[in-house]
Structures are given as C-alpha cells and as structure tokens.
N, CA, C and O atoms as CSV, one atom per row, in Angstrom:
chain,resi,resn,atom,element,x,y,z
A,1,MET,N,N,0.852,-1.431,0.210
A,1,MET,CA,C,-0.353,0.009,0.126
A,1,MET,C,C,0.944,1.064,-0.056
A,1,MET,O,O,2.120,0.842,0.233
A,2,SER,N,N,0.282,2.433,-0.696
A,2,SER,CA,C,1.252,3.486,-0.534
A,2,SER,C,C,0.232,4.548,-0.206
A,2,SER,O,O,-0.882,4.726,-0.699
A,3,LEU,N,N,0.811,5.156,0.658
A,3,LEU,CA,C,0.081,6.505,1.850
A,3,LEU,C,C,0.464,7.460,2.335
A,3,LEU,O,O,0.676,7.693,3.525
A,4,GLU,N,N,0.663,8.511,0.866
A,4,GLU,CA,C,1.405,9.860,1.256
A,4,GLU,C,C,0.753,11.239,2.907
A,4,GLU,O,O,-0.319,11.728,2.550
A,5,TRP,N,N,1.032,11.604,3.851
A,5,TRP,CA,C,0.259,12.530,3.974
A,5,TRP,C,C,0.808,13.942,3.929
A,5,TRP,O,O,1.837,14.559,4.203
A,6,GLU,N,N,-0.368,14.126,3.460
A,6,GLU,CA,C,-0.391,14.892,2.560
A,6,GLU,C,C,-0.151,16.819,3.303
A,6,GLU,O,O,0.633,17.753,3.132
A,7,GLN,N,N,-1.380,16.521,4.134
A,7,GLN,CA,C,-1.476,17.842,5.030
A,7,GLN,C,C,-2.045,17.674,5.735
A,7,GLN,O,O,-2.451,16.517,5.843
A,8,VAL,N,N,-2.438,18.568,6.605
A,8,VAL,CA,C,-3.854,19.185,7.526
A,8,VAL,C,C,-4.314,20.149,6.606
A,8,VAL,O,O,-3.748,20.511,5.575
A,9,VAL,N,N,-5.643,20.624,7.175
A,9,VAL,CA,C,-6.369,20.807,6.149
A,9,VAL,C,C,-7.697,21.914,7.768
A,9,VAL,O,O,-8.822,21.624,8.175
A,10,VAL,N,N,-6.808,23.013,8.132
A,10,VAL,CA,C,-7.136,23.912,9.458
A,10,VAL,C,C,-8.847,24.749,8.106
A,10,VAL,O,O,-8.832,24.817,6.877
A,11,ASP,N,N,-9.719,25.091,8.853
A,11,ASP,CA,C,-10.495,26.033,8.101
A,11,ASP,C,C,-10.505,27.424,8.967
A,11,ASP,O,O,-10.422,27.643,10.175
A,12,ALA,N,N,-10.639,28.234,7.860
A,12,ALA,CA,C,-9.852,30.187,8.822
A,12,ALA,C,C,-11.129,30.547,8.397
A,12,ALA,O,O,-11.850,29.887,7.649
A,13,ALA,N,N,-11.445,31.920,9.048
A,13,ALA,CA,C,-12.524,32.687,8.223
A,13,ALA,C,C,-11.853,33.138,6.886
A,13,ALA,O,O,-12.389,33.113,5.778
A,14,ASP,N,N,-10.154,33.697,7.284
A,14,ASP,CA,C,-9.489,34.638,6.177
A,14,ASP,C,C,-8.855,33.424,6.490
A,14,ASP,O,O,-8.911,32.975,7.635
A,15,PRO,N,N,-8.118,32.713,5.370
A,15,PRO,CA,C,-7.282,31.749,5.447
A,15,PRO,C,C,-6.261,32.222,4.708
A,15,PRO,O,O,-5.375,31.420,4.412
A,16,GLY,N,N,-6.163,33.529,4.277
A,16,GLY,CA,C,-4.482,33.803,3.493
A,16,GLY,C,C,-3.612,34.750,4.511
A,16,GLY,O,O,-2.411,34.981,4.371
A,17,ALA,N,N,-4.682,35.398,5.864
A,17,ALA,CA,C,-4.176,36.209,7.010
A,17,ALA,C,C,-4.063,34.468,7.785
A,17,ALA,O,O,-4.567,33.734,6.934
A,18,LEU,N,N,-3.926,34.198,8.162
A,18,LEU,CA,C,-3.771,33.214,8.718
A,18,LEU,C,C,-3.112,31.713,8.219
A,18,LEU,O,O,-3.350,30.716,8.901
A,19,GLY,N,N,-2.374,31.627,7.137
A,19,GLY,CA,C,-1.845,30.406,6.902
A,19,GLY,C,C,-0.701,30.970,6.934
A,19,GLY,O,O,0.298,30.313,7.225
A,20,ARG,N,N,-0.589,33.315,6.415
A,20,ARG,CA,C,0.814,33.244,6.588
A,20,ARG,C,C,1.481,33.821,7.858
A,20,ARG,O,O,2.695,33.999,7.761
A,21,TRP,N,N,0.589,34.312,9.647
A,21,TRP,CA,C,0.586,33.907,10.291
A,21,TRP,C,C,0.938,33.271,10.144
A,21,TRP,O,O,1.961,33.550,9.520
A,22,TRP,N,N,0.783,31.538,10.392
A,22,TRP,CA,C,1.484,30.036,10.463
A,22,TRP,C,C,2.759,30.246,9.957
A,22,TRP,O,O,3.713,30.457,10.706
A,23,ALA,N,N,2.877,30.198,8.495
A,23,ALA,CA,C,4.776,30.017,7.256
A,23,ALA,C,C,5.346,31.685,8.445
A,23,ALA,O,O,6.418,32.241,8.204
A,24,GLY,N,N,5.016,31.864,8.857
A,24,GLY,CA,C,5.614,33.247,9.533
A,24,GLY,C,C,6.313,32.388,10.515
A,24,GLY,O,O,7.501,32.095,10.382
A,25,ALA,N,N,5.600,31.995,11.474
A,25,ALA,CA,C,5.239,31.430,12.905
A,25,ALA,C,C,6.036,29.940,12.987
A,25,ALA,O,O,6.319,29.308,14.005
A,26,LEU,N,N,6.221,29.697,12.009
A,26,LEU,CA,C,7.097,28.059,11.540
A,26,LEU,C,C,8.595,28.316,10.713
A,26,LEU,O,O,9.523,27.523,10.555
A,27,GLY,N,N,8.468,29.598,10.299
A,27,GLY,CA,C,9.706,29.714,9.561
A,27,GLY,C,C,9.131,28.368,7.928
A,27,GLY,O,O,9.837,27.376,7.743
A,28,TRP,N,N,8.197,28.555,7.240
A,28,TRP,CA,C,7.533,27.775,5.964
A,28,TRP,C,C,7.817,29.079,5.211
A,28,TRP,O,O,8.389,30.157,5.372
A,29,VAL,N,N,7.042,28.334,4.217
A,29,VAL,CA,C,7.118,28.755,2.586
A,29,VAL,C,C,5.484,28.796,2.361
A,29,VAL,O,O,4.789,27.897,2.833
A,30,VAL,N,N,4.877,29.949,1.573
A,30,VAL,CA,C,3.484,29.596,1.243
A,30,VAL,C,C,3.658,29.594,0.309
A,30,VAL,O,O,4.327,30.512,-0.166
A,31,VAL,N,N,2.977,28.184,-0.805
A,31,VAL,CA,C,3.025,27.673,-1.450
A,31,VAL,C,C,1.670,27.879,-2.378
A,31,VAL,O,O,2.091,27.603,-3.502
A,32,ASP,N,N,1.148,28.004,-2.428
A,32,ASP,CA,C,0.184,28.646,-2.552
A,32,ASP,C,C,-0.948,29.715,-1.768
A,32,ASP,O,O,-1.518,29.078,-0.882
A,33,ASP,N,N,-1.465,31.235,-1.842
A,33,ASP,CA,C,-2.413,31.415,-1.180
A,33,ASP,C,C,-3.622,31.734,-2.449
A,33,ASP,O,O,-3.052,31.986,-3.511
A,34,SER,N,N,-4.354,31.753,-2.501
A,34,SER,CA,C,-5.967,32.444,-3.625
A,34,SER,C,C,-6.621,33.088,-2.236
A,34,SER,O,O,-6.307,33.475,-1.111
A,35,ALA,N,N,-7.949,32.894,-3.279
A,35,ALA,CA,C,-9.058,33.796,-2.419
A,35,ALA,C,C,-9.919,33.440,-1.272
A,35,ALA,O,O,-10.465,34.188,-0.461
A,36,ASP,N,N,-9.943,31.511,-1.405
A,36,ASP,CA,C,-10.667,30.932,-0.844
A,36,ASP,C,C,-9.461,29.710,-0.509
A,36,ASP,O,O,-9.984,28.609,-0.342
A,37,GLU,N,N,-8.197,29.712,-0.404
A,37,GLU,CA,C,-6.829,29.217,0.092
A,37,GLU,C,C,-6.475,29.708,0.258
A,37,GLU,O,O,-6.586,30.906,-0.002
A,38,CYS,N,N,-5.022,28.588,1.417
A,38,CYS,CA,C,-3.374,29.091,1.534
A,38,CYS,C,C,-2.903,28.002,2.261
A,38,CYS,O,O,-3.501,27.617,3.266
A,39,GLU,N,N,-1.956,27.502,1.878
A,39,GLU,CA,C,-1.379,26.011,1.649
A,39,GLU,C,C,0.168,26.736,2.202
A,39,GLU,O,O,0.482,27.824,1.719
A,40,ILE,N,N,0.905,26.198,3.024
A,40,ILE,CA,C,2.501,26.172,3.185
A,40,ILE,C,C,2.991,25.115,3.291
A,40,ILE,O,O,2.351,24.080,3.472
A,41,ARG,N,N,4.369,25.208,3.182
A,41,ARG,CA,C,5.681,23.612,3.634
A,41,ARG,C,C,6.747,24.233,4.459
A,41,ARG,O,O,7.110,25.376,4.738
A,42,PRO,N,N,7.016,23.311,4.669
A,42,PRO,CA,C,8.582,22.988,5.357
A,42,PRO,C,C,9.622,24.481,4.209
A,42,PRO,O,O,10.139,25.596,4.283
A,43,GLU,N,N,9.276,23.138,3.126
A,43,GLU,CA,C,9.514,23.418,2.052
A,43,GLU,C,C,9.247,23.507,0.879
A,43,GLU,O,O,8.218,22.847,0.733
A,44,PRO,N,N,9.591,23.988,-0.204
A,44,PRO,CA,C,8.455,24.126,-1.046
A,44,PRO,C,C,7.805,22.693,-1.603
A,44,PRO,O,O,6.634,22.336,-1.470
A,45,ASP,N,N,9.006,21.891,-2.337
A,45,ASP,CA,C,8.605,20.759,-1.999
A,45,ASP,C,C,8.244,19.709,-0.785
A,45,ASP,O,O,8.029,18.593,-1.259
A,46,ARG,N,N,8.189,19.727,-0.180
A,46,ARG,CA,C,8.245,18.609,1.155
A,46,ARG,C,C,6.257,18.779,2.144
A,46,ARG,O,O,5.428,19.654,2.391
A,47,LEU,N,N,6.431,17.469,2.324
A,47,LEU,CA,C,5.116,17.314,2.502
A,47,LEU,C,C,5.873,16.943,3.794
A,47,LEU,O,O,7.086,16.736,3.837
A,48,PRO,N,N,4.649,16.854,5.310
A,48,PRO,CA,C,3.595,17.086,4.795
A,48,PRO,C,C,3.462,19.200,4.878
A,48,PRO,O,O,4.317,20.039,5.162
A,49,GLY,N,N,1.976,19.337,4.476
A,49,GLY,CA,C,1.861,20.291,5.203
A,49,GLY,C,C,0.861,21.170,5.838
A,49,GLY,O,O,-0.102,20.474,6.159
A,50,LEU,N,N,0.649,22.664,6.220
A,50,LEU,CA,C,-0.914,23.024,6.356
A,50,LEU,C,C,-1.104,23.826,5.131
A,50,LEU,O,O,-0.413,24.709,4.622
A,51,LEU,N,N,-2.883,22.967,4.597
A,51,LEU,CA,C,-3.589,24.108,4.153
A,51,LEU,C,C,-4.725,24.883,4.814
A,51,LEU,O,O,-5.605,24.159,5.280
A,52,PHE,N,N,-4.879,26.061,4.943
A,52,PHE,CA,C,-6.006,26.791,5.414
A,52,PHE,C,C,-7.756,27.182,4.048
A,52,PHE,O,O,-7.878,27.386,2.840
A,53,GLY,N,N,-8.109,27.146,4.493
A,53,GLY,CA,C,-9.269,27.051,4.503
A,53,GLY,C,C,-10.564,27.511,4.745
A,53,GLY,O,O,-11.242,27.171,5.714
A,54,ARG,N,N,-11.066,28.637,3.462
A,54,ARG,CA,C,-12.237,29.365,4.094
A,54,ARG,C,C,-12.859,28.349,4.389
A,54,ARG,O,O,-12.955,27.398,3.614
A,55,ALA,N,N,-13.724,28.399,6.310
A,55,ALA,CA,C,-15.052,28.103,6.924
A,55,ALA,C,C,-16.077,27.933,5.976
A,55,ALA,O,O,-16.034,28.870,5.179
A,56,ALA,N,N,-17.027,27.098,5.706
A,56,ALA,CA,C,-18.130,27.396,5.568
A,56,ALA,C,C,-19.245,27.928,6.435
A,56,ALA,O,O,-20.216,28.576,6.047
A,57,GLU,N,N,-18.895,27.473,7.945
A,57,GLU,CA,C,-20.515,28.308,9.130
A,57,GLU,C,C,-19.190,29.066,9.800
A,57,GLU,O,O,-18.056,29.445,9.508
A,58,LYS,N,N,-20.023,29.024,10.775
A,58,LYS,CA,C,-19.110,29.648,12.105
A,58,LYS,C,C,-19.266,28.543,12.599
A,58,LYS,O,O,-20.081,27.624,12.517
A,59,GLU,N,N,-17.243,29.045,13.780
A,59,GLU,CA,C,-17.281,28.478,14.279
A,59,GLU,C,C,-18.335,27.035,16.053
A,59,GLU,O,O,-19.352,27.217,16.722
A,60,THR,N,N,-17.727,26.345,16.038
A,60,THR,CA,C,-18.852,25.891,16.592
A,60,THR,C,C,-18.076,25.050,18.203
A,60,THR,O,O,-18.822,24.376,18.912
A,61,VAL,N,N,-16.275,25.256,18.658
A,61,VAL,CA,C,-16.316,25.052,19.170
A,61,VAL,C,C,-15.990,25.881,20.247
A,61,VAL,O,O,-15.449,26.803,19.637
A,62,LYS,N,N,-15.950,26.159,21.313
A,62,LYS,CA,C,-15.354,27.085,22.688
A,62,LYS,C,C,-14.142,26.700,22.829
A,62,LYS,O,O,-13.480,25.672,22.970
A,63,ARG,N,N,-13.940,28.821,22.682
A,63,ARG,CA,C,-12.609,28.708,22.834
A,63,ARG,C,C,-12.103,28.214,24.059
A,63,ARG,O,O,-10.873,28.177,24.039
A,64,THR,N,N,-12.716,27.733,25.355
A,64,THR,CA,C,-12.774,27.334,26.341
A,64,THR,C,C,-12.332,26.444,26.832
A,64,THR,O,O,-11.899,26.384,27.983
A,65,GLU,N,N,-12.388,25.224,25.672
A,65,GLU,CA,C,-12.655,24.041,25.319
A,65,GLU,C,C,-11.346,23.624,25.106
A,65,GLU,O,O,-10.655,24.639,25.182
A,66,LYS,N,N,-10.622,22.619,24.870
A,66,LYS,CA,C,-9.719,21.558,24.352
A,66,LYS,C,C,-10.231,21.236,22.570
A,66,LYS,O,O,-11.239,20.791,22.020
A,67,ASN,N,N,-8.872,21.762,22.125
A,67,ASN,CA,C,-9.814,21.687,20.412
A,67,ASN,C,C,-9.270,19.635,20.032
A,67,ASN,O,O,-8.281,18.903,20.064
A,68,ARG,N,N,-10.154,19.615,19.842
A,68,ARG,CA,C,-10.258,17.727,19.544
A,68,ARG,C,C,-8.816,17.507,18.714
A,68,ARG,O,O,-8.141,16.547,19.086
A,69,LEU,N,N,-8.346,18.248,17.721
A,69,LEU,CA,C,-7.265,18.370,16.987
A,69,LEU,C,C,-6.248,19.339,17.882
A,69,LEU,O,O,-6.833,20.036,18.712
A,70,HIS,N,N,-5.129,19.443,17.833
A,70,HIS,CA,C,-4.193,20.161,17.662
A,70,HIS,C,C,-2.878,20.062,17.393
A,70,HIS,O,O,-2.494,18.894,17.316
A,71,LEU,N,N,-1.868,21.073,17.184
A,71,LEU,CA,C,-0.869,19.942,17.005
A,71,LEU,C,C,0.362,20.630,18.279
A,71,LEU,O,O,0.245,21.396,19.235
A,72,ASP,N,N,1.411,19.939,17.712
A,72,ASP,CA,C,2.680,20.421,19.229
A,72,ASP,C,C,3.438,20.547,18.783
A,72,ASP,O,O,3.510,19.946,17.711
A,73,PHE,N,N,4.675,21.439,19.209
A,73,PHE,CA,C,5.646,21.254,18.778
A,73,PHE,C,C,6.648,21.782,19.710
A,73,PHE,O,O,6.308,22.771,20.360
A,74,ARG,N,N,7.973,21.239,19.916
A,74,ARG,CA,C,8.970,21.146,20.416
A,74,ARG,C,C,10.223,21.561,20.083
A,74,ARG,O,O,11.028,21.007,19.335
A,75,PRO,N,N,10.339,22.696,20.767
A,75,PRO,CA,C,10.918,23.379,20.502
A,75,PRO,C,C,12.794,23.172,21.344
A,75,PRO,O,O,12.758,23.037,22.567
A,76,ASP,N,N,13.787,23.165,20.888
A,76,ASP,CA,C,14.899,23.336,21.983
A,76,ASP,C,C,14.467,24.278,22.992
A,76,ASP,O,O,13.845,23.621,23.827
A,77,ASP,N,N,14.500,25.746,23.387
A,77,ASP,CA,C,13.931,26.074,24.461
A,77,ASP,C,C,12.506,26.676,24.389
A,77,ASP,O,O,12.217,27.809,24.003
A,78,ARG,N,N,11.637,25.673,24.850
A,78,ARG,CA,C,10.275,26.624,25.067
A,78,ARG,C,C,10.080,27.550,25.651
A,78,ARG,O,O,9.062,27.995,25.120
A,79,ASP,N,N,10.479,28.502,26.779
A,79,ASP,CA,C,10.056,29.295,27.545
A,79,ASP,C,C,10.127,31.131,26.290
A,79,ASP,O,O,9.456,32.123,26.005
A,80,ALA,N,N,11.505,30.431,25.991
A,80,ALA,CA,C,12.129,31.675,24.444
A,80,ALA,C,C,11.221,30.791,23.435
A,80,ALA,O,O,11.367,31.398,22.374
A,81,GLU,N,N,10.539,29.917,23.229
A,81,GLU,CA,C,9.437,30.203,22.318
A,81,GLU,C,C,8.842,30.475,22.422
A,81,GLU,O,O,8.603,31.376,21.618
A,82,VAL,N,N,7.947,30.255,23.251
A,82,VAL,CA,C,6.730,31.039,23.736
A,82,VAL,C,C,6.650,31.863,22.983
A,82,VAL,O,O,6.043,31.980,21.918
A,83,ALA,N,N,7.630,32.808,23.842
A,83,ALA,CA,C,7.685,33.873,24.375
A,83,ALA,C,C,7.939,34.939,22.437
A,83,ALA,O,O,7.755,36.122,22.148
A,84,ARG,N,N,8.319,33.967,21.762
A,84,ARG,CA,C,8.494,34.833,19.721
A,84,ARG,C,C,7.363,34.670,19.686
A,84,ARG,O,O,6.716,35.611,19.228
A,85,LEU,N,N,6.388,33.095,20.262
A,85,LEU,CA,C,4.430,33.456,19.553
A,85,LEU,C,C,3.724,33.925,19.751
A,85,LEU,O,O,2.638,34.098,19.198
A,86,LEU,N,N,4.489,34.520,21.261
A,86,LEU,CA,C,3.492,36.024,22.133
A,86,LEU,C,C,3.195,36.772,21.012
A,86,LEU,O,O,2.115,36.972,20.455
A,87,ALA,N,N,4.942,37.373,20.625
A,87,ALA,CA,C,4.987,38.267,19.970
A,87,ALA,C,C,4.832,38.811,19.006
A,87,ALA,O,O,4.635,40.001,18.760
A,88,HIS,N,N,4.974,37.360,17.982
A,88,HIS,CA,C,4.403,37.332,17.011
A,88,HIS,C,C,2.994,37.070,16.556
A,88,HIS,O,O,2.462,36.944,15.453
A,89,GLY,N,N,2.454,37.022,18.188
A,89,GLY,CA,C,0.464,37.402,17.571
A,89,GLY,C,C,-0.363,36.152,18.864
A,89,GLY,O,O,-1.166,36.119,19.797
A,90,ALA,N,N,0.408,35.426,18.175
A,90,ALA,CA,C,-0.578,33.823,19.454
A,90,ALA,C,C,-1.131,34.670,20.705
A,90,ALA,O,O,-0.621,35.739,21.041
A,91,ARG,N,N,-2.130,34.135,21.303
A,91,ARG,CA,C,-2.060,34.323,22.839
A,91,ARG,C,C,-2.411,33.247,22.919
A,91,ARG,O,O,-2.739,32.390,22.097
A,92,HIS,N,N,-2.276,33.330,24.871
A,92,HIS,CA,C,-2.265,31.881,26.216
A,92,HIS,C,C,-3.560,31.212,25.926
A,92,HIS,O,O,-4.566,31.763,26.373
A,93,ALA,N,N,-3.701,30.050,25.210
A,93,ALA,CA,C,-5.057,29.754,25.976
A,93,ALA,C,C,-5.704,28.483,27.054
A,93,ALA,O,O,-5.755,27.311,26.682
A,94,ASP,N,N,-6.034,28.803,28.017
A,94,ASP,CA,C,-6.764,28.265,28.895
A,94,ASP,C,C,-7.491,26.760,28.466
A,94,ASP,O,O,-8.319,26.776,27.555
A,95,VAL,N,N,-7.284,25.961,28.889
A,95,VAL,CA,C,-7.909,24.567,28.268
A,95,VAL,C,C,-8.083,23.719,29.310
A,95,VAL,O,O,-8.328,22.527,29.119
A,96,GLY,N,N,-7.947,24.384,30.823
A,96,GLY,CA,C,-8.260,23.722,32.300
A,96,GLY,C,C,-6.494,22.851,32.542
A,96,GLY,O,O,-6.291,21.725,32.994
A,97,GLN,N,N,-6.140,23.205,32.372
A,97,GLN,CA,C,-4.295,22.980,32.327
A,97,GLN,C,C,-4.435,23.187,34.749
A,97,GLN,O,O,-5.437,23.690,35.257
A,98,THR,N,N,-3.683,22.862,35.292
A,98,THR,CA,C,-3.317,22.958,36.214
A,98,THR,C,C,-2.042,24.103,36.385
A,98,THR,O,O,-2.013,24.649,37.487
A,99,GLY,N,N,-0.867,24.564,35.286
A,99,GLY,CA,C,-0.113,25.025,36.025
A,99,GLY,C,C,1.026,23.829,35.920
A,99,GLY,O,O,1.881,24.035,35.058
A,100,ASP,N,N,1.082,23.278,36.263
A,100,ASP,CA,C,2.141,22.058,35.918
A,100,ASP,C,C,2.083,21.661,35.247
A,100,ASP,O,O,2.261,20.506,35.634
A,101,GLU,N,N,1.911,21.612,34.057
A,101,GLU,CA,C,1.755,20.688,33.060
A,101,GLU,C,C,3.217,21.216,32.554
A,101,GLU,O,O,3.598,22.268,33.069
A,102,PRO,N,N,4.247,20.464,31.400
A,102,PRO,CA,C,6.032,20.709,30.611
A,102,PRO,C,C,5.670,21.403,29.401
A,102,PRO,O,O,6.565,21.581,28.575
A,103,TRP,N,N,4.084,21.978,29.070
A,103,TRP,CA,C,4.331,22.224,27.962
A,103,TRP,C,C,2.224,23.641,28.159
A,103,TRP,O,O,1.143,23.651,28.746
A,104,VAL,N,N,3.288,24.690,26.863
A,104,VAL,CA,C,2.693,25.536,27.215
A,104,VAL,C,C,0.753,25.547,26.338
A,104,VAL,O,O,0.405,24.582,27.018
A,105,VAL,N,N,0.209,25.680,25.980
A,105,VAL,CA,C,-1.054,25.993,25.087
A,105,VAL,C,C,-0.914,27.978,24.927
A,105,VAL,O,O,-0.615,28.929,25.649
A,106,LEU,N,N,-1.113,27.861,24.283
A,106,LEU,CA,C,-1.285,29.070,23.142
A,106,LEU,C,C,-2.276,28.666,21.932
A,106,LEU,O,O,-2.495,27.475,21.711
A,107,ALA,N,N,-2.955,29.828,21.042
A,107,ALA,CA,C,-3.950,29.713,20.526
A,107,ALA,C,C,-3.072,30.419,18.580
A,107,ALA,O,O,-1.872,30.689,18.618
A,108,ASP,N,N,-3.349,30.484,18.076
A,108,ASP,CA,C,-3.465,31.767,16.997
A,108,ASP,C,C,-3.798,32.460,16.391
A,108,ASP,O,O,-4.726,31.904,15.804
A,109,PRO,N,N,-3.690,33.787,15.903
A,109,PRO,CA,C,-4.679,34.279,15.556
A,109,PRO,C,C,-6.510,34.376,15.523
A,109,PRO,O,O,-7.404,35.151,15.865
A,110,GLU,N,N,-6.375,33.322,15.010
A,110,GLU,CA,C,-8.045,32.907,15.331
A,110,GLU,C,C,-8.829,31.637,16.393
A,110,GLU,O,O,-9.867,31.005,16.195
A,111,GLY,N,N,-7.909,31.591,17.497
A,111,GLY,CA,C,-8.029,30.647,18.139
A,111,GLY,C,C,-8.011,29.373,18.205
A,111,GLY,O,O,-8.545,28.471,18.851
A,112,ASN,N,N,-6.837,29.597,16.901
A,112,ASN,CA,C,-7.031,27.405,17.327
A,112,ASN,C,C,-5.956,27.303,17.918
A,112,ASN,O,O,-4.834,27.673,17.573
A,113,GLN,N,N,-6.422,26.617,19.138
A,113,GLN,CA,C,-4.977,25.954,19.991
A,113,GLN,C,C,-3.697,25.141,19.506
A,113,GLN,O,O,-4.065,24.103,18.955
A,114,PHE,N,N,-3.023,25.206,19.518
A,114,PHE,CA,C,-0.944,23.996,19.769
A,114,PHE,C,C,-1.094,24.544,21.464
A,114,PHE,O,O,-1.652,25.301,22.258
A,115,CYS,N,N,-0.185,23.567,21.261
A,115,CYS,CA,C,1.408,23.649,22.340
A,115,CYS,C,C,2.449,23.747,22.318
A,115,CYS,O,O,2.785,23.209,21.263
A,116,VAL,N,N,3.646,24.249,23.006
A,116,VAL,CA,C,4.467,24.547,22.613
A,116,VAL,C,C,5.434,23.634,24.527
A,116,VAL,O,O,5.469,24.028,25.693
A,117,LEU,N,N,6.112,22.139,23.674
A,117,LEU,CA,C,6.061,21.572,24.643
A,117,LEU,C,C,7.397,21.966,25.186
A,117,LEU,O,O,8.194,22.780,24.719
A,118,GLY,N,N,7.518,20.993,26.614
A,118,GLY,CA,C,9.407,21.134,26.572
A,118,GLY,C,C,10.159,20.613,26.471
A,118,GLY,O,O,10.253,20.211,25.311
A,119,PRO,N,N,11.600,20.016,27.638
A,119,PRO,CA,C,12.066,19.473,25.972
A,119,PRO,C,C,11.994,17.991,26.690
A,119,PRO,O,O,12.039,17.854,27.913
A,120,ARG,N,N,11.877,16.916,25.770
A,120,ARG,CA,C,11.583,15.372,25.767
A,120,ARG,C,C,12.507,14.868,27.223
A,120,ARG,O,O,13.574,15.292,27.666
A,121,ARG,N,N,11.567,13.771,27.724
A,121,ARG,CA,C,12.214,13.044,29.224
A,121,ARG,C,C,13.272,11.836,27.933
A,121,ARG,O,O,13.146,11.489,26.758
A,122,PRO,N,N,14.200,11.588,29.005
A,122,PRO,CA,C,15.135,10.582,28.393
A,122,PRO,C,C,14.085,8.951,28.334
A,122,PRO,O,O,14.575,7.918,27.877
C-alpha cells in the first residue's frame, strides 16, 4: 500500500492571513495563496503541509475547551519559543491546565490551540 500524508487542513475565516501567520511562526513557505485557501510547507517540495481553507460555517468549538485536534511543537527552548510566538501574535489559551504541565497552550489569531512542549524526557 502507498499512502502519503499530504497535509493537515484547517478551516479559517481568513485563510490567507492565517496561513501567512503560521508560515511566519514556523519559518515555512507559502506555496499557494488564493482567495479561498492558503497552503504552507516546510519547503516548497516537502510534505506534509498545512492547508488553510475558508470555513463555510461559523465556529462551533468553545475556545475555553480543548480542541479535539491540535498541533504540538517541541522547540529547543520552550520559554524562548513561547515568548517569540506571543510577540508574533499568539495568545495564551486556558483549556483547564493545572500549571504543572511541561507544555504551554497557545492559540493562533483565529483561536486554534497548539502546544509548545518542554524538553523530551529521557
């Protein structure tokens, strides 16, 4: 069987703006930016990517709840990366964490949650 993971699709109110925000946050490149979708990848020919498409309906997830699907990122320096992402326009998200977790939950400009993880345990 041959099955390749192409991308993760994210519904967005403004696909171009959100796609460009994530491209800047991740250091990725925009490979397609049209009126209804924006695709970004680590490099033009490298998969998987993220595809931001125009949402047909209003959001149904309450942003005080944890998203059913979210992205996790593990940087070399969690605190420095959180500070960089906050300066880039992310915001802290409260999903009921206790404060003892080795990760920080943030949200992008449209409220999509993602985690910045601490160091990997041996």
